[in-house]
C-alpha positions in Angstrom: -11.5 -3.5 10.9 -12.6 -6.7 9.2 -10.7 -9.7 8.6 -11.3 -8.9 4.5 -8.7 -6.7 4.9 -5.9 -9.3 5.9 -4.4 -9.7 2.4 -3.9 -6.2 1.9 -1.7 -5.7 5.5 0.3 -8.3 4.3 1.2 -6.9 1.2 2.2 -3.5 2.7 5.2 -1.7 1.2 4.5 -4.5 -1.4 4.4 -2.1 -4.7 4.3 -3.1 -8.7 4.7 -1.4 -12.1 2.7 -2.5 -14.7 4.8 -3.2 -17.8 2.4 -3.4 -20.7 5.0 -4.0 -23.5 6.0 -7.1 -21.9 3.0 -8.1 -19.9 4.7 -7.9 -16.9 4.4 -6.8 -13.3 8.1 -5.8 -11.9 8.9 -4.8 -8.1 9.6 -1.0 -7.8 11.5 0.4 -4.8 9.3 2.7 -2.6 9.8 6.5 -2.4 10.1 8.2 0.7 11.0 11.7 2.5 14.6 11.3 4.5 15.5 13.1 7.5 16.8 16.1 5.8 13.7 16.3 3.6 15.1 14.6 0.0 13.1 12.0 -1.4 15.2 8.5 -1.4 14.2 5.2 -2.4 14.1 2.3 0.0 16.7 0.0 -0.3 14.6 -3.2 1.0 11.6 -4.2 1.6 9.0 -3.3 4.0 8.2 -6.2 5.8 12.1 -7.7 5.6 12.4 -5.7 8.9 11.5 -7.8 12.2 10.1 -4.8 13.4 7.5 -4.5 10.8 6.4 -8.0 10.5 5.9 -7.5 14.5 4.1 -4.6 14.0 1.7 -5.5 11.0 1.2 -8.7 12.9 -0.3 -7.4 16.3 -2.3 -5.5 13.7 -3.9 -8.5 11.6 -4.3 -9.7 14.7 -7.2 -7.1 16.1 -9.3 -7.6 13.1 -12.6 -9.1 13.8 -15.3 -10.6 11.1 -18.4 -8.7 10.6 -17.2 -5.2 11.1 -16.8 -3.9 7.2 -20.7 -3.5 5.9 -21.4 -2.5 2.2 -24.5 -0.9 2.4 -26.1 0.1 -1.6 -28.6 2.5 -1.2 
């Protein structure tokens, strides 16, 4: 993957909702399917765990420039 995706990798798991009345963005918990099949909400941010941070850092190290080519046809 191209290095232009680095900002996206750094924000993995960070979701926000728009509140037009307040003109603000507020963080939201991410829903997921638990081991029993129930819909659950994350109590902590994805990147708050060290193992997830290391995984993302490994992905970022593999990014190379010049791989993304936008061709207009």
